[in-house]
C-alpha positions as CSV (number, residue, x, y, z in Angstrom):
1,M,-83.2,183.1,-91.0
2,S,-82.6,179.7,-89.3
3,F,-80.3,176.9,-90.5
4,V,-78.6,173.9,-89.1
5,L,-74.9,173.3,-89.7
6,R,-73.7,170.1,-91.2
7,D,-71.5,167.8,-89.0
8,Y,-68.2,169.0,-90.4
9,Q,-69.3,172.6,-90.1
10,Q,-70.4,172.1,-86.4
11,K,-67.0,170.5,-85.6
12,A,-65.1,173.4,-87.1
13,S,-67.3,175.9,-85.1
14,D,-66.8,173.9,-81.9
15,A,-63.0,173.8,-82.4
16,A,-62.8,177.5,-83.0
17,T,-65.0,178.2,-79.9
18,T,-62.8,176.0,-77.8
19,F,-59.7,177.7,-79.1
20,F,-61.0,181.2,-78.4
21,Q,-62.2,180.3,-74.9
22,D,-58.7,179.4,-73.8
23,T,-57.5,182.8,-72.5
24,K,-54.0,181.5,-71.8
25,K,-53.2,181.1,-75.4
26,K,-51.3,183.9,-77.0
27,T,-51.5,182.7,-80.6
28,N,-53.6,183.5,-83.6
29,A,-56.0,181.2,-85.3
30,I,-56.8,180.4,-88.9
31,M,-59.6,178.3,-90.2
32,V,-58.9,176.4,-93.5
33,L,-61.8,174.8,-95.2
34,P,-62.3,173.9,-98.9
35,T,-64.3,176.1,-101.3
36,G,-68.0,175.7,-100.8
37,S,-67.8,174.2,-97.3
38,G,-69.8,177.0,-95.7
39,K,-67.2,179.2,-94.0
40,S,-69.6,182.1,-94.1
41,L,-72.1,180.1,-92.2
42,I,-69.6,178.8,-89.7
43,I,-68.1,182.1,-88.7
44,P,-71.2,183.7,-87.1
45,Q,-71.7,180.5,-85.1
46,I,-68.4,180.8,-83.3
47,R,-69.1,181.9,-79.7
48,S,-66.3,183.5,-77.8
């Protein structure tokens, strides 16, 4: 199945990818988005 993320979803995915690529950080991450914003679609797009 193929789909295109909306702008705000792509920004969230890009921010998470950038966070996880920084190997010097020793902190946890949390993604907070409103109900119905497509978190289930964003998570698989995060590339570490």
